[in-house]
N, C-alpha and C positions, 0 to 999 in steps of 0.2 A: 381901765383895767376890767377888774371885777364885773364890771358891768355886763364889758361885752361875755366873757366863756361864762357867764349866768344866761344870758340870751342863746347865747349856743347852741348852750346844755340842753336849755328846755326849748328849741325847735328841736332837737335829735330826741329827745324822750316821745318829742307829740308825734313827729313822722314814724318812729317806733309802733309807735298807736298805731299812726294808721294803715301801718304797713302789716299789723297784722288784720285789724279789719278788711284790708282787701284781700287778704288770705280764708278767713275767711268766709268770706265772699263765693270767694272759690270756690271752695270744699262744699258750698251746700247747690255751687250746679253743676256741679260733678255728682254729689248724693243722685240730686233730679234725673243727670242724665240715664244715670245708674239704673233708678227705679221707671222708668218709663224708655228704657230701650230697649231693642230687639231677646235679647237674654233673660231678662224680668227675672231672674236666676238670683239675682242677692242686692245687700243694698252695700254702697262705697262705704263702709266708715272707718272711721280712724286712717282720714288720707292723711298726706305729708302734711307736720306744720313746722314751719323755722325755728320757732321757740320752744319745742318739745325736747325730752331727751332721754334717757331709756331707764336708766336708775336714777333713785332720788342724790345716789350720790356723785351724779354726772355735773362737770360744770353749767355754768349759765349761758349757752348761747354767746356771743360779741352782737350787742346790738339791742340785746333783750332785757326788758326789762323781769331783773328777780319777780318780778310777782308774777308776771305776766308765762315764763318759766313753767311747764307741767310737765308729767311723767305719760308717757305710753302702756295704755292697756287696752289694748288691740283685742276683739273679741275673739278675733281665728287664732288666739294661743302665739306663745315668743318661744321663739327659740333663739338664744346667746341673748337673749334681750334684747333681738328684733322680731317684729312682729311679724309673721309670716303672712305669705300673697292668701288673697277669699281665693278662695274656689268652684268652679262654678261644679251644679248642679247636672247630671248629664241626665237625660231625659234612658224610658227602653224600649226597645223593639222588638218586635215579633216577626218572625219569617215567613215565607208565604205561600214555598209552594205544598201542595197538598199530601200531606200523614207526615210534617214536620209538627214536632214538638212547639209549642211560644217557647220562648226565649227570652230571657230580658236580661239587660246585664248596668248595672251603677259604675256608670269608669267616673272614676276620682280623676280627674289630673293627666299623669302619666302614667298611672295603673290601670286606666283600659281593658279591660280581658272579655271580651264577650264568649257567652255563650256557642260553641259549636253546635249546632242541629242537629238533631237525631233524626233518623228515621222513627217511626212507628209502624206496627200493623197495624191495619186498619181495622174496623169492626167484621167487614165482610170482604168478600172477595168469590168469582165466581172461575170454572178452572173447565178447560179442554184438555182433553188427552186420548194421546194415541199410545196403542200397546200392541204387544203377541204373549204371548207364554209356550211355554214348554211342558207339558206332561214327561212326568219322571215316574211315577207308581201309579197302577189302577190300566183295570181288561176290561176293556166298552163290552168282549166276546170270549166269555165261559161256558165251552159247550156241559158241562158239567151241572151246573148251575139251569141252565138251558136248552135243554137234551130235546125238546123235542117244538114242533111250530108247532100251538095252538092253535090256531086256524086250518091245518091241513092233515097232521096228526101224524106226519113225515118227520122222520129224523133230523137236527142244523147240522151232522156231523156229516158232512158231506163226503166223509169214505165211507160210512155204514151202504152196505149192498152194491159194493165194486167187484167184481172178478175178474176178473184179468185173463184169465181164460178168453172169455167175450170175445179178445180184438187177437186171437191168434189169426196168424198170419202164414202163405205158404204156397207150394208150388208144385208141379209137376214135370219132370221131366223125359220125353220120349219114352216108346211105344211096347206093348207086345209084339208088332211088325219087326221092329228094330231091335227083338228081344230082349229089352232093359231096360225099365222103369222105373225111374230116380223119384224121391218124393218128398220132398222139403216142408221142412213143419218151425214154424216160429211163434213159439210161445213167453209163457212167465206163471210161474206158480210161485208157489213151499220152497224153501230151500230142500228140505224132505215132499219131493213131490207126490207120493205118496203116501204118506200122512194124513192129508185131508185137512190141508191149510190151503186159504186160499192164496194167497204173502204170503210176505214173511213179516211184513210192519206197515201198518198207516200209527201216519203223526199227525196229529192237530192240536196243536199247540195253542193259549191264548189268543189272542189280540190284544194290545194296549188302547188307548185312545192316541198313543202320540204312530202308531200304525195302524188305525182308521183314518184317521183325518191328519191333514197338512196344518202346521203352527199355524195357529187359531191369534185373526186379528181381532183388535179392541178400540171404540173409540168409546168417548165416555165423556159426561157433561154432567156437572153437578155445582155446589158450591160452596166455601167453607168461612165457618163463623168463628172468633177471631176471640178465644172467652180473658187471654191476658197472656204476656210476652212470650209466650214457648210452649201451650196450648191450643188444640184450638179444637170444633169440631166439625164432620160434616157428613154431605150428603151426596150421593148422585150416583146417576143409571147410564146405564152400557150398553151395546148392542156388539157382539163376537159371532164371527163365521168364517171359517174353514172349506175346503175342499178337501172329500172321500176323497182317499185313494182305494188302487183296486193293489190285492197282494194274496201273496201262496196264503190257504187256513190249510190244506193239507196236501199229505203227501202220502202213496202207497208204494214200499219199499216191496224187489221182491228180483227175485231168479230167475234170469233170463234161457232161455233155450232151443237148441237147434236143431229139431234130432232128423236126419237123411237120411229115407230108409232106399234101401237096391232093394228091386226084385230081376233074376233073370228069365229069359222064356228061350225056349228050342224055338226049330224052325216051323214046327205045327202047331204054335201057341203054349207050347206046356209049360207053368213054371220047372224053373229049374232052383229044385231046393229050395229051405226057408229064404224070408225078406231078412238083408243083414240092416239092420239099424244103428246109425252112428250118432253118436249124443258130444252137444258141445255146450258148454252153459255158461252163464259171467253172475257170479253169485253181486247181492246188496245194492240195487240202480234201480236206481225211482224212473215205475212203469207209469202212473198217472200222480197227476199236481191238481188241485183244482184253487181255484181262484175266487177270490169276494170282491165286489167294489159295492163300497157303502155309500150312500147318500151323503149328502153336504150338510153342514152339519150348522144349527140357528140359533142363537141365544140369547137372550136378553137378561138383564141386570141390575136389582136393586140395592143400593147395600148406605149402611150407617158407619160413622167411625170417627175415629178421636187421632191427633195427631203430638207431639211434641219435639219439641222444638230444642235442642242445644244449644250454648253461647257460639256465635256464630269462626267462625276459623277464618277467619280474616275481620282486620279493625277497617273498614272505612266512613263509616259516619252513617251508615244504612242505604247509600244506592252501590251495585256493585258485591254486597254482602253473600256468602256463601255460609248457610248454615245448615249441618247436618238434619237429619229428624227420623224418629221409629213412627210406625205408626201400625194402627192396628179397626178389622173393620168387622160387617156381619153383614148376613145381610141374603136373599134369597134366587135363585137362578133360574128361568122358564128355558128347556131345550127342548125345537124343536123333535118331532116321530123322527125315526131311524130303520130304517132296513139293510136291507145290504142282495146284491142279489150272486150268484152261484153259477160258475162254469169251469167246463172241466178241460186240461189240458190232456191228452195219448201219447205215448212214447209209438212209435216207433221201431216196432222190435228187429226186425229184418236190419232196420238202419245201423241200431248199436252194434251188431256182427261187424257190419260195412264198413264203418267209419268208428270207432270204440271213442277218438279224441274229441267228436261233436254233437256232446249231448246234448248241448244247448240249441241243434235244430233236430231234432230227432222229434220236438212236442209238435202237435198240431191238434189246434178248436175239434171238438167234439159238437156241432149242432144237434139242439134240440136239448139242450141239458140242463138250458141257462133258469135256475130258481125263484122268486122272491120271498125270501126271511122278513118277513117285521119284527123286527130287535125290541125298539122303541117307542109303547105311544109316548104326545108329548106333555112334559110333566115339568112340574117345582123341586125343585131340591136347594138344602138351607147348601150357603157358601159363607167361606171369609177368608179371610187375610192376613198375614203378618209385615212389615210391609218394612225399609230403609230405605232412607236415598239424601243426597243434598239439593236445597234448595237453594236458590240462584236470583236475587231480590237486581234487576235488570237495571230499573226505576223504579219510583218512587209508586210507581200503579201494575208495573210489566214486571210478573216474576216467572221461572222455568226452570223445576224440576228434572232430577231423574231417580227413579225407588227402581228395587227391587225385591224381592222377598217370596213369598210361600201363599199360595193357595190352595184350599181345602173344599171340596164340595160330597155334598152327601150321595151317597152311591142311589140309581137310578134303578127303578121295577120295568126288569123286564116284563115284556106281552104276556107271558107267564106268572105275573107277580112271583117270582122272587129275585129279591136285592141282587145287585151287580156288587160293582167296589162302585168305594169312595174312590175320586181321583183327584192329583196334588203335582201341582203344577209351579212353573219358577216365570214369574210374569215380568217382562221389563215393561217399563212405562213412565213416558214421554210425559209431562203436566204442565200447558203453561194459564196461567190466572195471571186477575186483572183485578186489581184495587177498587171498587163504590168505595 
């Protein structure tokens, strides 16, 4: 019986040793697959061993020779005495869109959190802008600075030399044979008609840039170089045009008079006593208006400047970002020569008495009174702008900006070499940009 038990024990120990050898062979095969498989990221070391215990105090597994029992020591570390699972090393990645920062993510197991791609401004972008501007300060014509036309020697003030009595109206009714002659005269003059003045007042206000031209429209093309995330420099050239306006540049105010003189005659044609005159008057009436028709304005601009961008007002990761900015630029503007043509509208004196409420229909154009005055020669003037606006990045390459501010222009020289006024205007611009 003892011999039988010894034989069984020997067979059992031999089987345990055989199983251990089988386990080791499987472990080697797994390690080889891990080394040569598709991941190639780690080696499967410390695979499961049935005769392995987590600590030295653990009892030997059933069926294992105590001499063959080993203690687990995983290279990945252990938690609570158990080996952790091996972790895969993940590759980095980059985004493929234009203007995107290269992204990288070292994902570790379930902690994979890729960086969100962020847009950045490119190094250069081209721009095309459309705009308009409204002048609110500065005069294009001041008779005090430009009193005489150097080409003709005549006064540029159209009211100079005007005499309202040159346009006297009148009629005569009746006859001597009929026994009565009635003479009616319509004229204009000073309120003190015997004081020697020709009229009461002449008004020749200065003409502003806004009065002389319609709202200038502008088209410009340029390029912007990105210095940093918030600062850029730019250069651009533009063309502006405005249509010349026609308007009143001078008026004469006087007192209107109607004199009716009656003379009576007898049958022999002899005058019966002195003539009797009755006078009616209307004070403070415009009797003459002078208009000017200005030539069109054309301007070429070149300018260089810089912009500073603030933090975006919305967080979108780049696309559809709205960013406020401020900018400043200096440059020069070239204007074409400017002239204006004056003409005169005269009041119907008689109609003023017959239809007191119809003043606007009581003026007529005088033929042969037109005169052209050369106001400015073509010239360059310095210019500059202060702007603020928002930049809307529609796509990684296309942006749209809206801006306004103040535009300053140096004084132009009149044809008599005297300097006029500086022009200050408010521009409104829509600018499209394309990132290269």
